[in-house]
N, C-alpha and C positions, 0 to 999 in steps of 0.2 A: 308861345308854344306852337308849333309849325307841323303841318301835316303833308309829307310826301305822298302823291298819287301815282301809283303805277297802273297804267292802262294796258291791258293785254288782250291782243287779238281784235277782229273786227268789232266784236260785241262791247269790249272794254273801251276800245278807243272812240266808238260812237257815243256811247253812254258818257265817258268822261268829258268829251267835248260839252255836251248838253250840261253837265254838273257845273262845270267852271263857268260857262255862260249864265247859268242860272244865278250863281254865287256872286259875279261880278255884277250883274244887272239888279240883284237884289240889295247890295251894298251900296249902289249908286242911285237907290229909288229915293226920291223927296218924301219925307214922312212928316205927317202933321200930328200923330199921336204921342211922341216923345219929345223931349227937348232937343235943342241942337246940339247941345254938349253930349247928351246920350248918343245921339246919330253919329256925331263925329267918333265917339270911342267905338262905337259898334263896328263903324266902317274900317277904323284902324285895326280892332282885333281881327275882323275877317280878312283883312288884307294879310298881316302877319301870319294867320294860319294856313292860307291857301295861296298866296302870291308872293313873289319875291321883288326884288328891287324893280324899278321901272327904267326902261329905256325910252327916252324922247317921249316920257309921258305915258307910256304904254304899260301896264302891269304883265309880268310874266309868271305863269302858273308853275306852282310848284309840283312837277310831273314829269315821269318818264314814260315814253310811249314805245311799245314793244308790239310787232307783228311778224309774220313770215311773209309779207308780201308788202311792197311799198305802196301799193294804191290807196289803202285807208288811211296811212298814216299821211301820206301827202294830201289827202283831201281834209284831213283833220287839222293838220297844219296850216293849210291854206284858209280854211271857214274861219279859224281863229285869227289869223292875221288880218282877214277882210274886216273884222269888226272894228279896227283901227282903237280898241280900247284895252285889249289884252290880247296875249299870245302866248305860244308855247316856246321855250328855248330849245335849241336844236339838239336836245337830248332825246332822241329816237333811236331805235336799234331795229333795223331790217334784217331779220334772220331767214336766209333764203332756204326754202325747202327744196328738197332734192328727191323728187318722184314718190314721195312718202303717202301721199294723198293726206285726207284729213284723218289723223290717227293719233289718239291719246297717248298710247304707249311710245310712238316716236317723239312727241312732244317733251313726254317726262324723261325717258331714257336716253335720247339721242339728241335731239334739239337743244334741250336744256343743257346739259352738260357740255355741248360744243360751244355754246355760246354764253356759257357762265360769265366767263371773264368780262366781256364787254358790257353785258346787261348789269352786273355788279357795280363795274366801274362808273356807268351812268348814274345808277342811284347814288352811288357814294359822292359823286359831283354835287348832287343835289342837296343831298344830307348837309354837306358842306356849307351851303348858303344859309342853313337855318342856324339862327342864334341859339335856340332850344328846341330839339326834335321831340315833339310828342308821340311819333308814330308813323305807320305806313296805312295807306288806304289804298287796296288791291281791288280792282274792277275787273270782272272777267266772267264767261259763260261757264254754268257747270257741267253742261252735257255736250258742248262743243269737242271737237276733236283735238288737233295739236294745239291749239292755244289754250285749252283747259289743262292739258298735260304738262304744258310749259308753265301756266300759271301755279300749278301745285308744286313744281319743283322751284320756281322762284320764291314763293312763299316760304318753302323750307330752307331756303339759303338766307332769306331775311331772318328767320328764327335763329338760324346757326350765327350770323354776323350782327345781330342787333337784339339780342336775346332780351334787354331791358327796355325796349321800345314796344309800344302795342302794334299788334298786326290785325287789322281788320278787313276781310274779304266781303266786298258786296257781290253776290253771286245771283245770277238769273236762273230761276227754276223753269226748266223746259215746258212747253205746251204739253199738256197730256195726250194730245192726238199724235204727237210725235214730229220731231224735225229730222232727226237721223236716225238710222235703224239701230244704231247701237248706242242711242242715247243713255239708256238706263245703266249700261256697263260703265260708260264715261262719268255718270253722275254718282255711281257706287264709287268708283275710284277716287274721283275728285274730292266727294265729302269726306272719306275716310283720311285721305292724305291730309286735307285742312283740318280736321279734327285734331289731328296730331301737332300742326305747326302752327295754327291761327290762333289768336286770341278771342276771336268773336266772328260770326258770320252773319252777316246781314243779308237776308234773302227776299227777294222778289219774285213772285210768281208772274210768269207771263200771261196766263190765263186770268189772273185778277186784274191785272193793269189793262189787258185787252177790255174787260168786262167795264171798267171805268171810263174808257174811251167810248165805248158804245152806248152805255146806259146813262152815264152822268154828263158825259160832255157832247153827246149826240153826234159823234163822227161816223159818217157812213163808211166811208173807205179807209179803214185804219191802217196807217203805215208804221215801220219801226220808229220812223222820226217821231210820231206821236206819242208812241208808247216810252220812248226814250225821255222825252219832254216831261212826261208825268213823272217817271223815275227820278229826274233831275230836280224837280220841285219837291218831291217828297224827300229826298237825301239832304237837299239844300235847307228845308224847313227844320231839319233835325241836327244838322252840322252848324248852322250859323250859331254864333254867340248868343248867349241869353242875358240880360242885364235885368238886375232887381231895380226898384223904384230910386235908390239911392244911386244907382249907375255904376255898382260894382260888378265886375265881371266873373260870372261862375265858369271856372276852367277847371277841368278835371283831368287826370292824366289819360284816363279813358273817355274819349269825347262824348260816349253816350252815358257815362257815369253809372253804369249799372252793372250787377253781378251776373256774369255770363256762366258761371261755372255750374255743370250738372254734377250732382255725385255720382260717383260710380255705382254700378250694379251691385247689390248686396248679394252675397252667397246664397244660392237656393232660389234666385230670381228666375222665372221661367224664360226659355229661350223663345226666339221670334216665332217658330211654330206653334207654341203654345199660348201666346199671348192673345186675348180676345180684343180685337179693335172694334167691334160691332156693338159694344155696350153703348147705350144711349147716354150721350154727355149734354148736359145742359149748358155748360160753358167749357173753357179750355183752362184746365188749371195751370197756374203760372207759377213761375220762379221768381220773375222780376217783371213790373211794368214802369215804363216811363212815359209820362204824358208832359208835351211841350206846346205851351199856349203862347200864341203871338198876337198882338194887336188889341183890337178893341175889347173892353169887358173881360180881360184875363183875370182879374182880381175879383170877379164877382161870379165865376165859373163854379159851379157845384161838382165837386170830384168825389164826394163821399162814397159813391158805388165801388170807387176803385180801392177803398179802405176795407171792403168787405172781407172777413178772413177765409169766407168760402172759397173766393177766388184762386188762394193761395194754396201750396202744398202744405200739409200739417206741419213741418218742421221749420215753418218761416212765418214769422209774424208780419202783418201788412206794413208796418212802420220801418220793416228792414227790407221789404220787397218791393215798395212803391215809391216812386220818386216823382215830382213834378217841378218842371222848371217854367217860368213865366216872364214875359217881357211885353211891355206896351209897345215896342217897336215891332210893327208888322213886317211880314215877309212878302217880299215882291209887292205886287200890285194888289194883294188880297187884304181886305178890312181887318179880318181876323181869320186865324187858322188854327188848327189842332192837329198834333201829330202823336200817335201811340207807337212806341217800340216795345214789343212784348217778347220774352222769353218764356214760351208756353208750349201746351200740346198742340198748337195750331197745325204744325206741319206733320203730325205724328201721322196721319192716314197717306199724306202724299208721300213721304219717306217710306212707310211700309209698302206703297204700292210699286215704288219704283225698285226697292229692293227685291221685292217677290218677282217681279218682271224678268230684273236681271238675273235671279236665282234660276228661273224657269229656262232661260236661254243658255246659261252657263250649265245646268244639269244635262242639257242635249249637245252641250260643246258647240254650240253656235257661234260663230266668227271669233272663237278664241285663237286661231292661227293669227289673226291681224294683231294681236297683242303680243303673243309668245314670240314672234319673230323679230320684235324690238324689245326683248328683254324683261317683260311683264308675264311671270310664270304663274300656273295655275294656283299654287300657294299664295302669291300676293292676291289673287281674287279671293281666296277662302279667308285669308286674314281682314279683307275689307269687309266682306260679309259678316264676319264675326263682330268686328268692332260696331259696325252700323247696328247690328242685332242688340248689343249691348245699349247703345243710345235709344233704340226703340223701347226695350224694357225699361230702362231708367225713365224715360218720360211717361210710359204706360204707368208707372207705379208713385207717380207723384202725389 
């Protein structure tokens, strides 16, 4: 089962390169903890999922690169080719901006429709290389301008054309201190549109990754390259195959194998303004948790704490909400590693903060003209606010 990755904008292309580099490096790492047979099967499964046929011994990433200017795409293609081990096919789309600035509405309403045919044709070419398509992995910024709007548009098209294939979006939650003045508007619009068209949102917070670089890795001057490499290793440790001791591959239609669906709000649930987010929570109530253990001592790890019913919403039993994948095959150069993928209340407060800030701006009509001039009307904002209020209410009442 193969996954086609769609890298959108500067953020998506830079992270996408690091992800493929981490995946390739890991699959070719010498491993002493598992048998040669298991390691060969692991390499074959990883290659089938993320890389296509080889050209002169060089693996080709199953990816389509899209950006609004050629600089980042050219740099990404060049860095991959320089490795001499893997590269991108020439499946890239440079969509020229025309004086729009960095604008979400332009990306969604103008840029996307204008280049829809060329982008979707490139994706189709990559899909046709797959013997069996598992789904799409879309990497993009949540709060960026044109790229985020284009990403929402492309995801919607993928849902329309490949409704039976998984669409998973990896999105970067913006720094709390702010990167662009309208980032809260962009985030609200991106999240509401992806909620309707994506099967799963895999979220990384810039602030959290920055803290890992500073406190865990002791990096003094943190660059985006440092942050992207941490992201890539986290994603790689989740997406690489997991093998049992018998050497049977754990394949699932959903690469994460967990239930991402949230029950819709019940009638009578409070609206956002009436929901209290200040109550003291000792833990984040979860809908689903997946733990992935790789390397040494995986079979002796105590995971009993994850089976505590108190961790989960009352309408789910731990046996239905908790999954664990184990493999003695270590990831990259780590002796052992653990990854947790959780669908929980963890992002409740950050989401409420972004929606609240965007609403305050909207109430004063700040910067609305930047969106209405490209076809995003005030009613579209109101629909987005309403949907995300329902999401907040649902998670509050887990």
